[in-house]
C-alpha positions as CSV (number, residue, x, y, z in Angstrom):
1,M,87.6,147.4,175.3
2,K,91.0,147.6,177.0
3,S,93.8,148.4,174.5
4,V,97.4,147.5,175.2
5,F,99.8,149.4,172.8
6,V,103.2,147.7,172.2
7,S,106.0,149.6,170.6
8,S,107.9,146.6,169.3
9,P,107.6,142.8,169.1
10,N,110.4,142.3,171.6
11,I,109.4,140.3,174.6
12,T,110.6,143.0,177.0
13,H,108.4,145.6,175.3
14,I,105.4,143.3,175.2
15,F,105.5,142.4,178.9
16,K,106.3,146.0,179.9
17,A,103.2,147.2,178.0
18,L,101.1,144.4,179.7
19,S,102.5,145.3,183.1
20,E,101.6,148.9,182.7
21,A,98.1,148.2,181.2
22,F,97.2,145.6,183.8
23,Q,99.1,147.3,186.7
24,S,100.7,143.9,187.5
25,S,104.4,143.0,188.0
26,V,106.3,140.8,185.6
27,K,108.3,137.9,186.8
28,V,111.6,137.7,184.9
29,L,114.0,134.7,184.7
30,A,117.5,135.1,183.3
31,N,116.3,138.0,181.1
32,Q,114.7,135.5,178.7
33,N,111.7,134.1,180.4
34,Y,108.8,136.5,181.3
35,R,105.5,135.8,183.1
36,I,102.6,137.9,184.2
37,E,99.6,136.8,186.2
38,I,96.3,138.4,185.1
39,P,95.0,140.5,188.0
40,K,91.7,139.3,189.5
41,Q,89.9,142.5,188.7
42,I,90.8,142.1,185.0
43,G,90.5,138.3,184.5
44,E,92.4,135.2,185.4
45,G,95.3,133.0,184.2
46,F,98.7,134.1,182.9
47,I,100.8,135.0,179.9
48,E,104.3,133.7,179.6
49,G,107.0,134.3,177.1
50,Y,110.6,133.5,175.9
51,E,113.0,135.3,173.7
52,Y,116.3,134.3,172.2
53,S,119.1,136.1,170.4
54,C,118.6,133.9,167.3
55,G,115.3,135.7,166.5
56,I,112.9,133.2,168.2
57,R,110.1,134.6,170.4
58,Y,107.3,132.6,172.1
59,I,104.3,133.6,174.1
60,S,101.7,131.3,175.7
61,Y,98.3,132.9,176.5
62,N,96.5,130.8,179.1
63,C,93.9,133.2,180.4
64,Q,90.5,134.9,180.1
65,F,89.5,138.6,180.5
66,Y,86.4,140.2,181.9
67,D,86.4,142.8,179.1
68,D,87.5,142.7,175.5
69,V,91.2,143.2,175.2
70,E,93.3,144.1,172.2
71,L,97.1,144.0,171.9
72,V,98.2,146.6,169.3
73,F,101.7,146.2,167.8
74,A,103.2,149.2,166.1
75,P,105.0,148.7,162.7
76,S,108.5,147.4,163.5
77,L,111.9,146.8,161.9
78,Y,111.3,143.1,161.7
79,K,109.6,140.8,159.3
80,L,108.0,138.3,161.6
81,L,106.8,134.8,160.7
82,Y,104.1,133.7,163.2
83,F,103.1,130.1,164.1
84,F,99.8,130.0,166.0
85,Y,98.5,126.9,167.7
86,V,95.1,127.2,169.3
87,V,94.2,124.6,171.9
88,E,91.2,126.3,173.4
89,G,89.2,129.4,172.8
90,K,89.2,131.8,169.9
91,F,90.6,135.2,169.0
92,T,91.1,137.6,166.0
93,T,94.1,139.2,164.4
94,I,94.0,142.3,162.3
95,L,96.8,143.2,159.9
96,N,97.3,146.8,158.7
97,Q,93.9,147.7,160.1
98,N,91.9,145.9,157.4
99,L,92.9,142.2,157.0
100,I,90.9,140.3,159.6
101,Y,91.7,136.7,160.5
102,K,89.7,134.6,162.9
103,F,91.3,131.7,164.8
104,N,89.3,128.9,166.4
105,P,90.0,125.8,168.5
106,Y,92.0,123.0,167.0
107,Q,93.7,125.3,164.5
108,S,97.4,125.5,163.6
109,T,98.2,128.6,161.4
110,I,101.2,130.2,159.8
111,L,101.0,134.0,159.3
112,N,103.6,136.4,158.0
113,H,103.8,140.0,159.3
114,P,105.6,142.5,157.0
115,S,107.5,145.1,159.0
116,T,105.6,148.0,157.6
117,D,102.2,146.8,158.8
118,S,100.5,147.3,162.1
119,F,99.3,144.1,163.8
120,S,96.8,143.5,166.6
121,I,95.4,140.5,168.5
122,H,91.8,140.7,169.9
123,F,90.5,138.6,172.8
124,K,86.8,138.5,173.5
125,R,85.7,138.8,177.2
126,Y,84.8,135.7,179.2
127,I,86.4,133.3,176.7
128,H,89.2,131.3,178.1
129,V,92.0,130.9,175.7
130,N,94.9,128.5,175.5
131,I,97.0,129.9,172.6
132,N,100.6,129.3,171.7
133,C,102.2,131.9,169.6
134,L,105.7,131.3,168.2
135,S,107.3,133.9,166.0
136,I,110.6,134.2,164.1
137,D,112.5,137.4,163.1
138,T,113.3,135.7,159.8
139,Y,116.4,137.7,158.9
140,T,118.0,137.1,162.3
141,F,117.0,133.5,162.4
142,L,118.4,132.7,159.0
143,E,121.6,134.7,159.6
144,S,122.3,133.1,162.9
145,R,122.3,129.6,161.3
146,K,123.3,130.3,157.7
147,Y,120.3,128.4,156.5
148,D,119.3,130.3,153.4
149,A,121.4,128.3,150.9
150,D,119.6,125.1,152.0
151,L,116.0,126.3,151.6
152,N,113.8,124.9,148.9
153,I,111.6,127.2,146.9
154,H,108.6,126.9,149.2
155,L,110.6,127.8,152.3
156,K,112.4,130.6,150.5
157,N,109.0,132.1,149.6
158,L,107.8,131.7,153.1
159,F,110.9,133.3,154.8
160,N,111.3,136.0,152.2
161,F,107.7,137.1,152.3
162,T,107.1,136.6,148.6
163,N,103.4,136.8,149.4
164,D,102.9,139.5,151.9
165,N,100.1,139.0,154.5
166,M,100.0,135.3,153.8
167,I,98.0,133.1,156.1
168,H,98.3,129.3,155.9
169,H,96.0,127.0,157.9
170,C,97.3,123.6,158.8
171,Y,95.3,120.8,160.4
172,Y,95.4,119.9,164.1
173,D,98.5,117.9,165.0
174,L,98.9,116.2,168.4
175,Q,102.7,116.0,167.9
176,L,102.7,119.8,168.1
177,L,100.4,119.9,171.0
178,E,102.6,117.5,173.0
179,V,105.7,119.7,172.5
180,Y,103.8,122.9,173.4
181,Q,102.6,121.2,176.5
182,N,106.1,120.1,177.4
183,I,107.3,123.7,177.3
184,N,104.4,125.0,179.3
185,S,104.6,122.3,182.0
186,F,108.4,122.0,182.5
187,E,109.2,122.5,186.1
188,G,112.9,123.2,185.9
189,K,114.1,126.6,187.1
190,D,115.9,129.6,185.6
191,F,118.8,128.3,183.4
192,F,117.4,124.9,182.8
193,K,114.0,126.2,181.9
194,I,115.5,128.6,179.4
195,I,117.7,126.0,177.6
196,Y,114.9,123.4,177.7
197,A,112.4,125.8,176.1
198,E,114.9,126.8,173.4
199,G,115.4,123.2,172.3
200,K,111.7,122.6,172.2
201,L,111.0,125.8,170.3
202,L,113.5,124.7,167.6
203,E,111.7,121.3,167.5
204,L,108.4,123.1,167.1
205,I,109.7,125.2,164.2
206,T,110.9,122.0,162.5
207,I,107.5,120.3,162.9
208,H,105.6,123.4,161.7
209,L,107.7,123.8,158.6
210,Q,107.6,120.1,157.8
211,E,103.8,120.2,158.0
212,Y,103.8,123.3,155.8
213,L,105.9,121.6,153.1
214,R,103.6,118.5,153.3
215,S,100.5,120.7,152.9
216,M,102.0,122.4,149.9
217,E,101.9,119.0,148.1
218,Y,98.7,117.7,149.7
219,P,96.3,120.5,150.7
220,L,94.5,118.2,153.1
221,P,95.6,115.1,154.9
222,P,94.1,111.7,153.8
223,H,91.4,112.0,156.5
224,Y,90.8,115.6,157.4
225,L,89.5,115.9,160.9
226,T,86.8,118.3,161.9
227,P,86.8,119.9,165.3
228,Y,83.9,117.8,166.3
229,E,85.7,114.6,165.3
230,I,88.9,115.7,167.1
231,E,86.9,116.3,170.3
232,N,85.4,112.9,170.2
233,L,88.6,111.1,169.3
234,K,90.4,112.7,172.2
235,R,88.0,110.8,174.5
236,I,89.4,107.4,173.4
237,P,92.6,107.4,175.5
238,D,90.6,107.9,178.7
239,L,88.1,105.2,177.6
240,I,91.1,102.9,177.1
241,D,92.6,103.7,180.4
242,N,89.3,103.1,182.3
243,N,88.3,99.9,180.5
244,L,91.5,97.9,179.9
245,A,90.2,94.9,181.9
246,Q,87.0,94.7,179.8
247,R,89.0,94.2,176.6
248,P,87.2,96.9,174.7
249,K,86.7,96.4,170.9
250,I,86.7,99.0,168.1
251,K,83.0,98.6,167.8
252,W,82.4,99.6,171.4
253,F,84.6,102.7,171.1
254,A,82.7,103.7,167.9
255,Q,79.4,103.4,169.8
256,E,80.7,105.5,172.7
257,I,81.9,108.4,170.6
258,G,79.3,108.3,167.8
259,M,81.5,107.4,164.9
260,N,81.6,104.4,162.6
261,R,84.5,102.0,163.0
262,N,86.3,102.9,159.8
263,E,86.1,106.7,160.5
264,L,87.3,106.0,164.1
265,Q,90.3,104.0,163.0
266,K,91.4,106.4,160.3
267,G,90.8,109.4,162.5
268,F,92.7,108.0,165.5
269,Q,95.7,107.1,163.4
270,E,95.7,110.5,161.8
271,L,95.5,112.2,165.2
272,Y,97.8,109.9,167.3
273,K,100.1,108.5,164.6
274,E,99.3,104.9,165.6
275,T,96.4,102.5,165.5
276,V,93.9,102.0,168.4
277,N,95.2,98.5,168.9
278,S,98.8,99.5,169.1
279,Y,97.9,102.3,171.6
280,I,96.0,99.7,173.7
281,Q,99.0,97.4,173.7
282,K,101.4,100.2,174.6
283,K,99.0,101.2,177.5
284,R,98.9,97.6,178.7
285,L,102.6,97.3,178.8
286,S,103.1,100.6,180.6
287,S,100.4,99.7,183.1
288,S,102.0,96.3,183.7
289,K,105.3,97.9,184.7
290,K,103.5,100.0,187.3
291,L,101.6,97.0,188.7
292,L,104.7,94.8,188.8
293,V,106.6,97.4,190.9
294,T,103.9,98.9,193.1
295,T,101.6,95.9,193.9
296,N,102.0,92.3,195.0
297,L,99.6,91.0,192.4
298,N,100.8,87.8,190.7
299,I,101.3,87.6,187.0
300,C,97.9,86.0,186.3
301,E,96.2,88.7,188.3
302,I,98.1,91.4,186.5
303,I,97.1,90.1,183.0
304,G,93.5,90.0,184.3
305,E,93.8,93.7,185.2
306,L,95.1,94.4,181.7
307,G,92.4,92.5,179.8
308,L,94.7,89.8,178.6
309,T,94.1,86.1,178.8
310,S,97.5,84.5,177.9
311,K,100.4,84.5,180.4
312,S,102.8,83.4,177.7
313,H,101.7,86.1,175.2
314,F,102.0,88.8,177.9
315,S,105.5,87.5,178.8
316,K,106.5,87.5,175.1
317,I,105.4,91.1,174.3
318,F,106.8,92.4,177.6
319,K,110.2,90.9,176.9
320,E,110.2,92.2,173.4
321,K,109.6,95.7,174.7
322,Y,111.7,95.8,177.8
323,H,114.3,93.1,177.1
324,M,113.6,91.2,180.3
325,S,110.7,89.0,181.6
326,P,108.0,90.4,183.9
327,S,109.4,88.5,186.9
328,E,112.9,89.8,186.2
329,Y,111.6,93.4,185.9
330,R,109.8,93.1,189.2
331,K,112.8,91.7,190.9
332,K,115.1,94.4,189.6
333,F,112.9,97.5,190.1
334,K,110.7,96.6,193.1
335,K,113.8,95.9,195.1
336,G,115.1,99.3,194.1
337,L,111.8,100.9,195.1
338,N,111.9,99.3,198.5
C-alpha cells in the first residue's frame, strides 16, 4: 500500500503531499484551483481541488491506482463537515484509527470530522473511482456569513458537532450529480473557473443540507431506489433519445429495463424529478428546435421524426414553450445560423 501523509486539510498541503508521493507536478490556477495528473506508473486519471477563504474545500477524485493508496490526514485545528457523493467506484474512510465507513456507488453521505481525530481515505487498486468530496470548515463558514442565528436545531447540531463522528447516508440525487458534473466539466479558464466553481459549491451545500433536513423528517424517500434500480432507470433517457420516432410506451420501457410499469414511473420521477411522459415531450421539443434550424425537413417530416402525428398539436405545444410558431422559429434562427 502507498501511504500519503497530509499535515492539514488545506488544499495546498493536500496537493503538495500528493505531488511528493506521486512525484508529479501540480497545476495551480489563481492559487485556488489545483490539479494533479496520476503518473502512468502509479495509475491513471486526475485529482482536482478548489479552496476558498470562506472555509469551503472541494476535491474531485477521477482516477484509479495500480496499488492500494491511503491518504492519511493528521488531526487539525478545524472541525470539518464532509459531503461525499460517489458516482463510480468505492472507497473506505477511517476516523481515529477505529471507526470504519465504506462508501459504494450511488451514495451521498454527510460525515463530520472532529479536529482531534485522525482521518484517512483508502482506495483499492484497479478500482476506478469518480468521487466528489466537498468539505466545510464549519467555524469559518458560519462566521463568514453570520448564519448561526438562522439555523434550526438540526443544522445547529450538524454544524456544532453535537454528535461527534456522525455519518448520515442520503439517497442518490441526480440534481446533485448534475451540479457536480457542471463543476468538473466547466471549460472556462483561471478567474472564470474559480468564480463559477464557488457559486456551484454554494449551490451544492444548499442542496445537501436541504436533503439532510428532509431526511430528518422522512428517513427514506417515498420510493427508495436501490443501486440496481438506479442503474436501470439511467438507461431510459438513452432509450428515449434513440426511439422517439417509434413513440415508445411505458410498457416497452418497463420490458427493456426489467421493471414493472408502476415501479418504473415512480422510480423515474424520484430520480429525474419529472414523469417519463414529460421528459419525452421535453426531448421532442428540444429535438424539434435542432431539426428546424439544421435541416430542410418540412414540419410534417419533423413531427414524424419526433414520433408525433398531429401538426396542430406540435405547433401548439411548441408555441407554448418557445412563444413562437415552429415556422417563425426556423425563420429567425436558421437565418442567423446561415
